[in-house]
A tleap script that builds the chain and sets N, CA, C and O, in Angstrom:
source leaprc.protein.ff14SB
mol = sequence {
  NMET VAL THR THR LEU THR LYS ARG MET ALA
  GLU ASP LEU THR GLU TYR LEU HIE GLU ALA
  GLY LEU LYS VAL ARG TYR MET HIE SER ASP
  VAL GLU THR LEU GLU ARG ILE GLU LEU ILE
  ARG GLU LEU ARG LEU GLY VAL TYR ASP VAL
  LEU VAL GLY ILE ASN LEU LEU ARG GLU GLY
  LEU ASP ILE PRO GLU CYS GLY LEU VAL ALA
  ILE LEU ASP ALA ASP LYS GLU GLY PHE LEU
  ARG SER GLU THR SER LEU ILE GLN THR ILE
  GLY ARG ALA ALA ARG ASN VAL GLU GLY ARG
  VAL ILE LEU TYR ALA CASP
}
set mol.1.N position { -48.502 -55.847 -41.157 }
set mol.1.CA position { -49.920 -56.103 -41.194 }
set mol.1.C position { -50.230 -56.944 -42.423 }
set mol.1.O position { -49.670 -56.733 -43.499 }
set mol.2.N position { -51.125 -57.893 -42.244 }
set mol.2.CA position { -51.549 -58.761 -43.338 }
set mol.2.C position { -53.065 -58.675 -43.442 }
set mol.2.O position { -53.770 -58.803 -42.440 }
set mol.3.N position { -53.563 -58.460 -44.648 }
set mol.3.CA position { -55.009 -58.443 -44.841 }
set mol.3.C position { -55.453 -59.699 -45.577 }
set mol.3.O position { -54.802 -60.161 -46.514 }
set mol.4.N position { -56.577 -60.234 -45.126 }
set mol.4.CA position { -57.161 -61.429 -45.737 }
set mol.4.C position { -58.599 -61.113 -46.150 }
set mol.4.O position { -59.114 -60.036 -45.852 }
set mol.5.N position { -59.231 -62.045 -46.828 }
set mol.5.CA position { -60.611 -61.834 -47.279 }
set mol.5.C position { -61.653 -62.212 -46.238 }
set mol.5.O position { -62.747 -61.648 -46.230 }
set mol.6.N position { -61.334 -63.156 -45.363 }
set mol.6.CA position { -62.333 -63.645 -44.414 }
set mol.6.C position { -61.758 -63.746 -43.002 }
set mol.6.O position { -60.543 -63.769 -42.805 }
set mol.7.N position { -62.662 -63.807 -42.032 }
set mol.7.CA position { -62.259 -63.994 -40.639 }
set mol.7.C position { -61.511 -65.313 -40.481 }
set mol.7.O position { -60.472 -65.386 -39.825 }
set mol.8.N position { -62.059 -66.339 -41.092 }
set mol.8.CA position { -61.450 -67.674 -40.990 }
set mol.8.C position { -60.027 -67.670 -41.537 }
set mol.8.O position { -59.127 -68.265 -40.944 }
set mol.9.N position { -59.826 -66.996 -42.673 }
set mol.9.CA position { -58.478 -66.899 -43.238 }
set mol.9.C position { -57.545 -66.175 -42.274 }
set mol.9.O position { -56.387 -66.560 -42.120 }
set mol.10.N position { -58.051 -65.121 -41.621 }
set mol.10.CA position { -57.233 -64.374 -40.663 }
set mol.10.C position { -56.829 -65.265 -39.496 }
set mol.10.O position { -55.672 -65.252 -39.076 }
set mol.11.N position { -57.768 -66.033 -38.975 }
set mol.11.CA position { -57.480 -66.923 -37.853 }
set mol.11.C position { -56.523 -68.040 -38.258 }
set mol.11.O position { -55.578 -68.349 -37.532 }
set mol.12.N position { -56.771 -68.642 -39.419 }
set mol.12.CA position { -55.907 -69.734 -39.885 }
set mol.12.C position { -54.489 -69.250 -40.155 }
set mol.12.O position { -53.524 -69.920 -39.788 }
set mol.13.N position { -54.357 -68.095 -40.792 }
set mol.13.CA position { -53.027 -67.558 -41.079 }
set mol.13.C position { -52.305 -67.194 -39.784 }
set mol.13.O position { -51.097 -67.401 -39.667 }
set mol.14.N position { -53.035 -66.656 -38.819 }
set mol.14.CA position { -52.437 -66.330 -37.524 }
set mol.14.C position { -51.878 -67.584 -36.868 }
set mol.14.O position { -50.761 -67.573 -36.351 }
set mol.15.N position { -52.648 -68.655 -36.887 }
set mol.15.CA position { -52.186 -69.923 -36.313 }
set mol.15.C position { -50.939 -70.433 -37.047 }
set mol.15.O position { -49.977 -70.870 -36.414 }
set mol.16.N position { -50.960 -70.375 -38.367 }
set mol.16.CA position { -49.824 -70.831 -39.176 }
set mol.16.C position { -48.563 -70.019 -38.854 }
set mol.16.O position { -47.492 -70.590 -38.650 }
set mol.17.N position { -48.691 -68.700 -38.811 }
set mol.17.CA position { -47.535 -67.844 -38.527 }
set mol.17.C position { -47.029 -68.054 -37.102 }
set mol.17.O position { -45.823 -68.019 -36.857 }
set mol.18.N position { -47.951 -68.271 -36.162 }
set mol.18.CA position { -47.559 -68.550 -34.776 }
set mol.18.C position { -46.752 -69.845 -34.696 }
set mol.18.O position { -45.728 -69.909 -34.017 }
set mol.19.N position { -47.224 -70.873 -35.398 }
set mol.19.CA position { -46.509 -72.155 -35.411 }
set mol.19.C position { -45.143 -72.032 -36.076 }
set mol.19.O position { -44.238 -72.819 -35.800 }
set mol.20.N position { -44.997 -71.034 -36.958 }
set mol.20.CA position { -43.713 -70.788 -37.621 }
set mol.20.C position { -42.779 -69.949 -36.746 }
set mol.20.O position { -41.654 -69.646 -37.146 }
set mol.21.N position { -43.249 -69.577 -35.550 }
set mol.21.CA position { -42.393 -68.873 -34.610 }
set mol.21.C position { -42.546 -67.363 -34.579 }
set mol.21.O position { -41.762 -66.685 -33.915 }
set mol.22.N position { -43.527 -66.821 -35.273 }
set mol.22.CA position { -43.737 -65.374 -35.258 }
set mol.22.C position { -44.658 -64.975 -34.117 }
set mol.22.O position { -45.531 -65.742 -33.710 }
set mol.23.N position { -44.455 -63.776 -33.611 }
set mol.23.CA position { -45.366 -63.208 -32.625 }
set mol.23.C position { -46.477 -62.526 -33.423 }
set mol.23.O position { -46.247 -61.503 -34.068 }
set mol.24.N position { -47.676 -63.095 -33.376 }
set mol.24.CA position { -48.749 -62.666 -34.273 }
set mol.24.C position { -50.096 -62.690 -33.568 }
set mol.24.O position { -50.330 -63.520 -32.689 }
set mol.25.N position { -50.978 -61.781 -33.954 }
set mol.25.CA position { -52.360 -61.738 -33.460 }
set mol.25.C position { -53.279 -61.446 -34.636 }
set mol.25.O position { -52.826 -60.987 -35.684 }
set mol.26.N position { -54.558 -61.709 -34.466 }
set mol.26.CA position { -55.529 -61.358 -35.505 }
set mol.26.C position { -56.565 -60.387 -34.949 }
set mol.26.O position { -56.757 -60.283 -33.738 }
set mol.27.N position { -57.226 -59.681 -35.861 }
set mol.27.CA position { -58.253 -58.724 -35.478 }
set mol.27.C position { -59.339 -58.735 -36.548 }
set mol.27.O position { -59.057 -58.562 -37.734 }
set mol.28.N position { -60.588 -58.941 -36.116 }
set mol.28.CA position { -61.729 -58.841 -37.019 }
set mol.28.C position { -62.960 -58.474 -36.204 }
set mol.28.O position { -62.849 -58.212 -35.007 }
set mol.29.N position { -64.117 -58.450 -36.825 }
set mol.29.CA position { -65.322 -57.928 -36.175 }
set mol.29.C position { -65.780 -58.729 -34.958 }
set mol.29.O position { -66.573 -58.221 -34.166 }
set mol.30.N position { -65.312 -59.945 -34.788 }
set mol.30.CA position { -65.667 -60.716 -33.594 }
set mol.30.C position { -64.829 -60.325 -32.376 }
set mol.30.O position { -65.121 -60.750 -31.258 }
set mol.31.N position { -63.804 -59.527 -32.590 }
set mol.31.CA position { -62.946 -59.056 -31.498 }
set mol.31.C position { -63.580 -57.780 -30.925 }
set mol.31.O position { -63.878 -56.842 -31.664 }
set mol.32.N position { -63.779 -57.758 -29.618 }
set mol.32.CA position { -64.411 -56.614 -28.963 }
set mol.32.C position { -63.599 -55.333 -29.161 }
set mol.32.O position { -62.380 -55.380 -29.327 }
set mol.33.N position { -64.281 -54.202 -29.143 }
set mol.33.CA position { -63.653 -52.904 -29.407 }
set mol.33.C position { -62.476 -52.630 -28.484 }
set mol.33.O position { -61.418 -52.210 -28.952 }
set mol.34.N position { -62.633 -52.855 -27.193 }
set mol.34.CA position { -61.535 -52.589 -26.260 }
set mol.34.C position { -60.335 -53.484 -26.540 }
set mol.34.O position { -59.190 -53.054 -26.402 }
set mol.35.N position { -60.595 -54.725 -26.931 }
set mol.35.CA position { -59.496 -55.624 -27.267 }
set mol.35.C position { -58.798 -55.164 -28.546 }
set mol.35.O position { -57.578 -55.277 -28.663 }
set mol.36.N position { -59.569 -54.645 -29.507 }
set mol.36.CA position { -58.966 -54.112 -30.738 }
set mol.36.C position { -58.009 -52.970 -30.425 }
set mol.36.O position { -56.910 -52.892 -30.973 }
set mol.37.N position { -58.448 -52.089 -29.535 }
set mol.37.CA position { -57.599 -50.959 -29.134 }
set mol.37.C position { -56.315 -51.472 -28.506 }
set mol.37.O position { -55.231 -50.964 -28.793 }
set mol.38.N position { -56.436 -52.477 -27.652 }
set mol.38.CA position { -55.261 -53.068 -27.000 }
set mol.38.C position { -54.346 -53.750 -28.022 }
set mol.38.O position { -53.124 -53.656 -27.915 }
set mol.39.N position { -54.927 -54.433 -29.005 }
set mol.39.CA position { -54.123 -55.084 -30.045 }
set mol.39.C position { -53.293 -54.061 -30.821 }
set mol.39.O position { -52.112 -54.285 -31.087 }
set mol.40.N position { -53.907 -52.953 -31.176 }
set mol.40.CA position { -53.186 -51.913 -31.922 }
set mol.40.C position { -52.094 -51.305 -31.055 }
set mol.40.O position { -50.984 -51.062 -31.528 }
set mol.41.N position { -52.409 -51.058 -29.775 }
set mol.41.CA position { -51.401 -50.507 -28.858 }
set mol.41.C position { -50.217 -51.457 -28.737 }
set mol.41.O position { -49.066 -51.025 -28.798 }
set mol.42.N position { -50.488 -52.743 -28.566 }
set mol.42.CA position { -49.413 -53.729 -28.428 }
set mol.42.C position { -48.592 -53.863 -29.709 }
set mol.42.O position { -47.381 -54.073 -29.647 }
set mol.43.N position { -49.237 -53.744 -30.861 }
set mol.43.CA position { -48.494 -53.767 -32.125 }
set mol.43.C position { -47.524 -52.595 -32.185 }
set mol.43.O position { -46.363 -52.760 -32.559 }
set mol.44.N position { -48.002 -51.419 -31.817 }
set mol.44.CA position { -47.153 -50.220 -31.836 }
set mol.44.C position { -45.982 -50.347 -30.862 }
set mol.44.O position { -44.897 -49.824 -31.118 }
set mol.45.N position { -46.205 -51.039 -29.751 }
set mol.45.CA position { -45.155 -51.208 -28.744 }
set mol.45.C position { -44.202 -52.355 -29.065 }
set mol.45.O position { -43.193 -52.533 -28.383 }
set mol.46.N position { -44.516 -53.130 -30.094 }
set mol.46.CA position { -43.645 -54.235 -30.479 }
set mol.46.C position { -43.847 -55.506 -29.680 }
set mol.46.O position { -42.983 -56.383 -29.683 }
set mol.47.N position { -44.993 -55.622 -28.986 }
set mol.47.CA position { -45.292 -56.835 -28.229 }
set mol.47.C position { -45.373 -58.026 -29.182 }
set mol.47.O position { -44.969 -59.134 -28.829 }
set mol.48.N position { -45.887 -57.803 -30.368 }
set mol.48.CA position { -45.885 -58.807 -31.422 }
set mol.48.C position { -45.539 -58.130 -32.739 }
set mol.48.O position { -45.556 -56.904 -32.846 }
set mol.49.N position { -45.225 -58.943 -33.736 }
set mol.49.CA position { -44.693 -58.430 -34.995 }
set mol.49.C position { -45.721 -58.324 -36.109 }
set mol.49.O position { -45.568 -57.505 -37.016 }
set mol.50.N position { -46.751 -59.133 -36.055 }
set mol.50.CA position { -47.693 -59.220 -37.176 }
set mol.50.C position { -49.125 -59.108 -36.663 }
set mol.50.O position { -49.500 -59.741 -35.676 }
set mol.51.N position { -49.916 -58.291 -37.354 }
set mol.51.CA position { -51.347 -58.205 -37.097 }
set mol.51.C position { -52.061 -58.628 -38.376 }
set mol.51.O position { -51.865 -58.031 -39.434 }
set mol.52.N position { -52.889 -59.662 -38.266 }
set mol.52.CA position { -53.626 -60.195 -39.412 }
set mol.52.C position { -55.091 -59.817 -39.248 }
set mol.52.O position { -55.654 -59.952 -38.162 }
set mol.53.N position { -55.704 -59.347 -40.322 }
set mol.53.CA position { -57.112 -58.993 -40.230 }
set mol.53.C position { -57.756 -58.807 -41.579 }
set mol.53.O position { -57.151 -59.072 -42.617 }
set mol.54.N position { -59.009 -58.343 -41.553 }
set mol.54.CA position { -59.718 -58.090 -42.799 }
set mol.54.C position { -59.998 -56.603 -42.888 }
set mol.54.O position { -59.064 -55.806 -42.792 }
set mol.55.N position { -61.234 -56.201 -43.065 }
set mol.55.CA position { -61.540 -54.793 -43.301 }
set mol.55.C position { -61.158 -53.869 -42.151 }
set mol.55.O position { -61.036 -52.663 -42.364 }
set mol.56.N position { -60.967 -54.385 -40.956 }
set mol.56.CA position { -60.604 -53.530 -39.828 }
set mol.56.C position { -59.228 -52.901 -39.999 }
set mol.56.O position { -58.919 -51.906 -39.344 }
set mol.57.N position { -58.406 -53.462 -40.861 }
set mol.57.CA position { -57.069 -52.912 -41.070 }
set mol.57.C position { -57.040 -51.876 -42.185 }
set mol.57.O position { -55.969 -51.365 -42.512 }
set mol.58.N position { -58.162 -51.561 -42.766 }
set mol.58.CA position { -58.134 -50.800 -44.002 }
set mol.58.C position { -58.314 -49.306 -43.860 }
set mol.58.O position { -57.517 -48.544 -44.407 }
set mol.59.N position { -59.318 -48.863 -43.154 }
set mol.59.CA position { -59.628 -47.441 -43.164 }
set mol.59.C position { -59.469 -46.846 -41.774 }
set mol.59.O position { -59.870 -47.447 -40.778 }
set mol.60.N position { -58.884 -45.665 -41.720 }
set mol.60.CA position { -58.784 -44.920 -40.485 }
set mol.60.C position { -57.749 -45.427 -39.500 }
set mol.60.O position { -57.727 -44.985 -38.352 }
set mol.61.N position { -56.911 -46.324 -39.910 }
set mol.61.CA position { -55.894 -46.879 -39.024 }
set mol.61.C position { -54.559 -46.248 -39.370 }
set mol.61.O position { -54.065 -46.402 -40.488 }
set mol.62.N position { -53.978 -45.543 -38.422 }
set mol.62.CA position { -52.722 -44.840 -38.663 }
set mol.62.C position { -51.640 -45.439 -37.771 }
set mol.62.O position { -51.583 -45.152 -36.576 }
set mol.63.N position { -50.798 -46.259 -38.349 }
set mol.63.CA position { -49.713 -46.889 -37.600 }
set mol.63.C position { -48.418 -46.667 -38.369 }
set mol.63.O position { -48.014 -47.523 -39.155 }
set mol.64.N position { -47.758 -45.524 -38.154 }
set mol.64.CA position { -46.530 -45.245 -38.905 }
set mol.64.C position { -45.412 -46.237 -38.609 }
set mol.64.O position { -44.458 -46.337 -39.381 }
set mol.65.N position { -45.513 -46.971 -37.506 }
set mol.65.CA position { -44.502 -47.978 -37.195 }
set mol.65.C position { -44.580 -49.184 -38.127 }
set mol.65.O position { -43.640 -49.975 -38.208 }
set mol.66.N position { -45.684 -49.317 -38.819 }
set mol.66.CA position { -45.881 -50.466 -39.711 }
set mol.66.C position { -44.924 -50.373 -40.893 }
set mol.66.O position { -44.955 -49.404 -41.652 }
set mol.67.N position { -44.081 -51.378 -41.043 }
set mol.67.CA position { -43.091 -51.371 -42.113 }
set mol.67.C position { -43.447 -52.240 -43.298 }
set mol.67.O position { -42.801 -52.158 -44.343 }
set mol.68.N position { -44.484 -53.085 -43.150 }
set mol.68.CA position { -44.861 -53.981 -44.244 }
set mol.68.C position { -46.359 -54.252 -44.196 }
set mol.68.O position { -46.913 -54.593 -43.150 }
set mol.69.N position { -47.000 -54.093 -45.344 }
set mol.69.CA position { -48.400 -54.472 -45.502 }
set mol.69.C position { -48.446 -55.549 -46.570 }
set mol.69.O position { -47.960 -55.337 -47.681 }
set mol.70.N position { -49.024 -56.704 -46.251 }
set mol.70.CA position { -49.187 -57.794 -47.213 }
set mol.70.C position { -50.680 -57.977 -47.462 }
set mol.70.O position { -51.458 -58.172 -46.528 }
set mol.71.N position { -51.066 -57.912 -48.728 }
set mol.71.CA position { -52.472 -58.057 -49.096 }
set mol.71.C position { -52.630 -59.381 -49.824 }
set mol.71.O position { -52.171 -59.542 -50.955 }
set mol.72.N position { -53.287 -60.328 -49.162 }
set mol.72.CA position { -53.500 -61.641 -49.761 }
set mol.72.C position { -54.695 -61.587 -50.706 }
set mol.72.O position { -55.669 -60.882 -50.442 }
set mol.73.N position { -54.620 -62.321 -51.792 }
set mol.73.CA position { -55.707 -62.388 -52.777 }
set mol.73.C position { -56.105 -61.008 -53.288 }
set mol.73.O position { -57.293 -60.706 -53.409 }
set mol.74.N position { -55.128 -60.183 -53.582 }
set mol.74.CA position { -55.388 -58.816 -54.032 }
set mol.74.C position { -56.156 -58.773 -55.343 }
set mol.74.O position { -56.794 -57.767 -55.655 }
set mol.75.N position { -56.102 -59.837 -56.102 }
set mol.75.CA position { -56.791 -59.876 -57.395 }
set mol.75.C position { -58.229 -60.380 -57.302 }
set mol.75.O position { -58.951 -60.375 -58.299 }
set mol.76.N position { -58.647 -60.810 -56.124 }
set mol.76.CA position { -59.990 -61.367 -55.973 }
set mol.76.C position { -61.017 -60.252 -55.799 }
set mol.76.O position { -60.762 -59.258 -55.120 }
set mol.77.N position { -62.177 -60.429 -56.419 }
set mol.77.CA position { -63.263 -59.487 -56.217 }
set mol.77.C position { -63.857 -59.723 -54.842 }
set mol.77.O position { -63.852 -60.842 -54.329 }
set mol.78.N position { -64.368 -58.657 -54.256 }
set mol.78.CA position { -64.985 -58.799 -52.952 }
set mol.78.C position { -64.944 -57.498 -52.193 }
set mol.78.O position { -64.543 -56.458 -52.716 }
set mol.79.N position { -65.368 -57.579 -50.947 }
set mol.79.CA position { -65.437 -56.409 -50.089 }
set mol.79.C position { -64.066 -55.760 -49.950 }
set mol.79.O position { -63.091 -56.426 -49.601 }
set mol.80.N position { -63.996 -54.486 -50.219 }
set mol.80.CA position { -62.773 -53.687 -50.098 }
set mol.80.C position { -61.639 -54.200 -50.982 }
set mol.80.O position { -60.475 -54.159 -50.583 }
set mol.81.N position { -61.965 -54.675 -52.157 }
set mol.81.CA position { -60.943 -55.107 -53.100 }
set mol.81.C position { -60.943 -54.228 -54.354 }
set mol.81.O position { -60.331 -54.590 -55.359 }
set mol.82.N position { -61.615 -53.088 -54.305 }
set mol.82.CA position { -61.586 -52.163 -55.433 }
set mol.82.C position { -60.216 -51.489 -55.485 }
set mol.82.O position { -59.446 -51.543 -54.527 }
set mol.83.N position { -59.931 -50.861 -56.607 }
set mol.83.CA position { -58.647 -50.162 -56.749 }
set mol.83.C position { -58.473 -49.110 -55.657 }
set mol.83.O position { -57.396 -48.996 -55.071 }
set mol.84.N position { -59.525 -48.344 -55.381 }
set mol.84.CA position { -59.452 -47.304 -54.351 }
set mol.84.C position { -59.189 -47.910 -52.976 }
set mol.84.O position { -58.362 -47.396 -52.223 }
set mol.85.N position { -59.877 -48.987 -52.645 }
set mol.85.CA position { -59.688 -49.635 -51.343 }
set mol.85.C position { -58.287 -50.204 -51.194 }
set mol.85.O position { -57.689 -50.116 -50.121 }
set mol.86.N position { -57.760 -50.787 -52.263 }
set mol.86.CA position { -56.392 -51.316 -52.208 }
set mol.86.C position { -55.386 -50.192 -51.999 }
set mol.86.O position { -54.418 -50.355 -51.257 }
set mol.87.N position { -55.608 -49.058 -52.645 }
set mol.87.CA position { -54.713 -47.907 -52.468 }
set mol.87.C position { -54.766 -47.420 -51.026 }
set mol.87.O position { -53.732 -47.070 -50.456 }
set mol.88.N position { -55.960 -47.391 -50.423 }
set mol.88.CA position { -56.074 -46.992 -49.018 }
set mol.88.C position { -55.304 -47.947 -48.116 }
set mol.88.O position { -54.630 -47.517 -47.180 }
set mol.89.N position { -55.404 -49.220 -48.393 }
set mol.89.CA position { -54.681 -50.211 -47.603 }
set mol.89.C position { -53.179 -50.033 -47.765 }
set mol.89.O position { -52.432 -50.098 -46.789 }
set mol.90.N position { -52.745 -49.810 -48.978 }
set mol.90.CA position { -51.325 -49.571 -49.252 }
set mol.90.C position { -50.833 -48.357 -48.474 }
set mol.90.O position { -49.676 -48.303 -48.057 }
set mol.91.N position { -51.717 -47.385 -48.283 }
set mol.91.CA position { -51.364 -46.183 -47.531 }
set mol.91.C position { -50.944 -46.453 -46.103 }
set mol.91.O position { -50.267 -45.623 -45.495 }
set mol.92.N position { -51.330 -47.603 -45.546 }
set mol.92.CA position { -50.898 -47.951 -44.188 }
set mol.92.C position { -49.374 -48.046 -44.132 }
set mol.92.O position { -48.759 -47.640 -43.146 }
set mol.93.N position { -48.770 -48.581 -45.185 }
set mol.93.CA position { -47.309 -48.710 -45.211 }
set mol.93.C position { -46.650 -47.427 -45.676 }
set mol.93.O position { -45.501 -47.162 -45.324 }
set mol.94.N position { -47.355 -46.627 -46.459 }
set mol.94.CA position { -46.771 -45.398 -46.991 }
set mol.94.C position { -46.479 -44.381 -45.892 }
set mol.94.O position { -45.699 -43.453 -46.105 }
set mol.95.N position { -47.083 -44.537 -44.738 }
set mol.95.CA position { -46.819 -43.623 -43.628 }
set mol.95.C position { -45.422 -43.846 -43.040 }
set mol.95.O position { -44.898 -42.994 -42.322 }
set mol.96.N position { -44.841 -44.977 -43.348 }
set mol.96.CA position { -43.490 -45.307 -42.903 }
set mol.96.C position { -42.550 -45.060 -44.076 }
set mol.96.O position { -42.748 -45.610 -45.159 }
set mol.97.N position { -41.536 -44.240 -43.866 }
set mol.97.CA position { -40.605 -43.877 -44.938 }
set mol.97.C position { -40.013 -45.112 -45.606 }
set mol.97.O position { -39.791 -45.117 -46.817 }
set mol.98.N position { -39.760 -46.147 -44.832 }
set mol.98.CA position { -39.170 -47.365 -45.380 }
set mol.98.C position { -40.206 -48.479 -45.555 }
set mol.98.O position { -39.842 -49.641 -45.731 }
set mol.99.N position { -41.499 -48.126 -45.507 }
set mol.99.CA position { -42.566 -49.111 -45.602 }
set mol.99.C position { -42.628 -49.785 -46.968 }
set mol.99.O position { -42.282 -49.194 -47.991 }
set mol.100.N position { -43.080 -51.042 -46.954 }
set mol.100.CA position { -43.233 -51.818 -48.193 }
set mol.100.C position { -44.611 -52.458 -48.220 }
set mol.100.O position { -45.237 -52.685 -47.185 }
set mol.101.N position { -45.066 -52.744 -49.438 }
set mol.101.CA position { -46.342 -53.416 -49.635 }
set mol.101.C position { -46.120 -54.589 -50.569 }
set mol.101.O position { -45.412 -54.473 -51.570 }
set mol.102.N position { -46.730 -55.721 -50.239 }
set mol.102.CA position { -46.689 -56.886 -51.123 }
set mol.102.C position { -48.131 -57.250 -51.450 }
set mol.102.O position { -48.937 -57.492 -50.552 }
set mol.103.N position { -48.449 -57.286 -52.742 }
set mol.103.CA position { -49.769 -57.705 -53.199 }
set mol.103.C position { -49.646 -59.129 -53.725 }
set mol.103.O position { -48.906 -59.378 -54.677 }
set mol.104.N position { -50.356 -60.049 -53.119 }
set mol.104.CA position { -50.339 -61.444 -53.568 }
set mol.104.C position { -51.547 -61.685 -54.467 }
set mol.104.O position { -52.661 -61.279 -54.137 }
set mol.105.N position { -51.325 -62.344 -55.600 }
set mol.105.CA position { -52.406 -62.636 -56.539 }
set mol.105.C position { -52.124 -63.954 -57.246 }
set mol.105.O position { -50.978 -64.393 -57.329 }
set mol.106.N position { -53.179 -64.576 -57.753 }
set mol.106.CA position { -53.021 -65.808 -58.527 }
set mol.106.C position { -52.612 -65.478 -59.943 }
set mol.106.O position { -52.428 -66.381 -60.759 }
savepdb mol mol.pdb
quit
């Protein structure tokens, strides 16, 4: 899972990763609820490898199959960039015994 600051960043990164040959999808508030549920189900089933999104990936999402969480612009101020919010996001990978987290910052 990769978290970005904006919807546009999520869409652009998804396109970039797709062009690089990865099986990837994005999820943000413009994606309908039923489609979000399907995206999470497909991620768990391994239909694709990467889910890119913003705040939708942060709270209440339990995916123990997730082995890597990448947080882009972790040092930037903004929505859900507080220390507590970052720890919650990191917790997505902590549910996997071998999970890893990468925080990207300038």
